[in-house]
N, C-alpha and C positions, 0 to 999 in steps of 0.2 A: 036564123041566127047567123051571125058572122063567124067565120072559122076562127078557132083559137090558135094562138101561137104557143106551142108547147115545146119545152126543152126536156128531154129524157137523159138524165145523167146516171149512167150505169157504171158497173165495174166488172171484174172478172167473175163475180158470183151472181149478183142480179144484173144480168147483161142488159145493155141498152135496148137490144132487140126484144127482150121479154117485156120491158115497159112499153115499147112501141106497139107490140101485138096486143097487149092488154088494153091499151088506150084506144086502139082501133076497134077492139071488140066492144068497147063502150060508146065510142063516138063516130064509128064509121071510118071512112078514109080520111081521118084528120091528119093534117100535116104535122109530123113530129120530127124535130131536130134532135140528133143524138150527140152525146159527149161521153167518152169512155175514160174512166179513172183506173189507175194501175193497181188497185187493191185486189187481192192480198199479196201480189208480187212485191209491192211496196207497202209496208205496214202503215196502218192508220195511226193517228195520234192527234195531239192538240194542233189546231190551226188558228192563229190569232187567239180570240177569246172563247172558241168552242172546242169541245173535246171529241175524241173518237171520229175524226174527219179524215178524208183522203183527198189527194189533189191539192191545188192551191187556189187562192182567191183570184189571181189574175186570169187563169185559164177559164174559170167559171164566169167571171165578169165579161171576158171576151165572147163567150158563147151566149150570154143572156139577152143582148139587145133585142127588143121587140117581144120577148116572151112574157106572156101573162101568167103562165102556169109552168112550174118546174116539178118534176118527180125525180126522186133520188134515194139512194141508200146512205151515202157517206159524204156527199159534197159539202163543203164548208160554207154555210150561209151565215156570214158574219155581218157586222154593222157596215163594213166597207162594201160588201156585196150588195146589201139592200140599198145602200145609198147610191150605188151605181146602176140600179135597175128599177127606176121609178114606175115602170109599167107593170111590174110583177104584182100579182094579186093572190096567188095560191102556191104554197110549197107542200108537196106530199112526200113524206119520208117513210120508206118502207122498213121501218124498224119499230120495236116496242115502245120507243120514246124518241123524240126529236133532239137528241143530245148534240147533234152536229149543227143545230140551228140556234142562233142568238134570238130567243123567243121575245125578249123585250124589244130588240131592234125591229123584229118582224112586226110586232104589234104597233110600234110607233110609226112604221112606214105603211101601215094598213094592209099587211100581208097575212092572210090566214094560213096556219100551219096545222096540218093533220099528220097522223102517224098510223101504224099498223099493229096494234096489240094482238097477241095471240098467233102471229103469223107462223111461229116456230114451236108452238105448244105441243103438237103431236110429235114432231121430230125429237124434241127434248124428252118427252115421255117415253118414247120407244128406246131412246139412247140410255135413259136411266135404267130401264129393265135390262138392257144389254150389259151395263156396268155391274148391276146387281148379280147377274148370272156369272159374268167373268170373274168378279171378286169372290163369289161364294163357291164356285166350282173349279177353282184352280186353272182356269183357261189361260190367263195371261202368264202365270208362273210356269204352267206346263209347257207353253210355247217357248218361253225363255229357256227352260231346261233342255228341250230338244235343240234349240239353236246353239246352246253351249256344248252339245255333244253328249248330254246325259239323257236318261230315260225316266228316272225318278219313280221307280216302282213303290217308293215309300208313300205315294199318294193313296195307296190301298191300305195303309196303316190307319186304324180307326181315328187316331188323333189328328192325322193329316188329311183325312178325306173331307171332301166338300159337303155342303149342306144345300138342301132344296128350298125353293120358295114355297112350294105346297106345304101347308101345315105350319109355316113360320108366322111370326107376328112382325109386321113391318110398320114402323112409325114414320109418318110424314110430318115434316116441319114446314108449314106453308101449305095452304089448300086453295090456291087460286087456279088459273086455267091448267097449268102443268100438273100441279098436285092432284087435281080431280082426275085427269087423264091417267096419271100413274096409278092412282087408286083403282080405277076401273080395270086396268090391265092386271094389276096384282090380284084383284078379286077373281079374275078369270083363271089365274094360276092356282088358286086355292089358298091364298094367304089370308090371314086375319089382318085387317088394315085399320090403323088408328091414325088420327091426324090432330096436330096442334096448330091452331091459328086463331088467336084472340080477336081477329078482325072479321071473321066469317061466322055468321050466325048458324046455329045447329040446323035450322030449317033448310039451309043450303047444302048440307051434307047428303050425299047419295046413300041410298039403302045399302047396308053392309059396311059402311065406314063409320067407325066410332069417333065421336069428337071428344078429345081429351083436353081439359081445361088447365092442367098442370104439366109444364114441360118436363119436370123431373120424373113424374109418373110415366110419361110417354117413353122417356129414355130408359128407365129401369125395366120396362116391360116389353121392349122390342129387341128382337135378334138382329134386325136390320133397320137402320135409320137413314132416311134420305131427305136431303135438305132442298127446299124449294122456296124459301123466303126471299123477299126483296132485300137488297142492301140499303139500309137506312141508318141514321145515327143510333137508333135503338137496336138494330139487329147486328151491327158491326161487332164481330168477336163474340157473338152470343153463345157459340159452341166452343168452349175452352176446356181447360184441364178438369174443372169440376164437373162439367157436363159429360165429358168423355168418361170420367171415373164412374158416373152413375149408370152407364151402359153395362149390360151383362158381359162377363168375360167371354171372349171369343166372338162377340158381335161384330157387325160390319157397318161402316159409315160410308155413305155415298153423297157426293156433292157435285150437283150440276147447276147450282144457283149462282153464287158469286164467291170469289175467293175471300172477300172481306168478312163473311159471316163466320169463318172458321179460324181458330188458332192453330196454324199448321205445325208450329213447334210442339205444342201439346199433343197434337195428333201423332207426330213422329215419336214422341216419348212413349205414348201409349202403345203404339205398334212395336217399338223396340222392346218394351217391357213384356210383350205378349198379352197385354190386357185385351186390346182389340185384336180380332182375328184377321181383319183385312179392311181395305178401303178402296173405293173407286172414285177417282177425282178427274173431272173435266175442267175445273177452274182452279186457279193457283194464286198464291200470294203475290207473285210477280210473273207477268207474261211478256215475252216468252220465259219459260222456266230456265233460270241460269244453269250453266253446265255443272256448277259445284253445288247445286241445291241439295239440301239434305234429303228431300223427298226421293231423289233419284237413287239413293242407296238405302232407303228404308224398306224393310221386307214387307211382302204381302200387300203391295199397293199397285193398283191398276191406274196408269196415267194416260190421259188422252189430251190433245192440244186445243181445248176449248172448241170442240166441233159438235157438241150435242145439238145445237140449233142449225146445223148445216146439212141440208139435203136439197136435191133438185126441186122437190115439191115445195120446199120453203121459198126458194127463189121465185118460182112461178106464182105462188100464193101471195107473196109480198108485192109483186108487181100488180097482181089482180086487185088487191085491197086498195092500193094507191089509185089505180085507174077508176075503181068504183067511186072513190071520193071525188075524183075529177069529174066524173059523170054527174054526181049529185050537185056539185058546185055549178056545173054548167046548166043544169036544169032548175037551179034555184031551190034545191031541196036541202034540208039540214045535213050537215056533215056528221058522219057516224063518230069520228074520233078527232075532234078539233081541240088543239092545245090552247088556243087563244080565241074562244068564241065571241069575245067582246068586239073583235074586229068585224064579225059578220053583222052584229047589231048596228054598226055604224054605216054599213053600205046599203 
């Protein structure tokens, strides 16, 4: 086989060198050219017609001549980029979906696009457990009290004391890769775990996890509710004032899914009124969270800056998944996660 011309476009999280090492593990001493993007030092955002991209089209176009394969996390693969790289045949994106790729343009130019679902599922699941513990056991509020010069012995008052996961009922909304891993961890803690997901058949539920077919029932019977649903037109705003009111007084809400699935004004109202006992939020209605955001002054909220899916292991796994797809493509094997498989049928 002739050597592939490969461009690895990394950033400050999924480093170019991680892509290169993973590709060489698959292909031997394949020549790999590298391009580094300045994310997260420079925030990502829309680039031309694609979303959540980093860098610019011109730098990518300048690096692409001759490349048949490109691997990346955030580079903007737009119509302009594809039109400028006629030799390109495969783009592997190390994310759960190729949102930084104009998929229609890729298909029209004969470029297969693959992606890396599940790359951060374990990281998000572990982080979810961390948020649950932090929100339920006064970890964040206790730290804030000490930083402010207080000691807050009131946490030993019965009404202010935290609650344990063991013996609690935890309701999961969404039972895909992350939800299943969270359920497994919670079961190890000794929790009773229920899950609501109308798109997952009961046969796919692990032993010890109860499938609940009615959202209101799940909310009303759970001391902790954790959100893991995808953001779609159907799930946008699905947890609003009515759903929060259905949760037991003193219960805790966790969101590591997407900001759009939750009505944050309604959440703040519920926390201010003392109906909910706490919340743990890694995703927000606007990111970065504005300095004057109401969430910043709402009591009993643990806030983190959308980092649940961020670990060194995730960066390495993302590069490995992409490199494995390049290896399959090189050997003429089916791609595991191709967003436009019709391209492959035409080659």
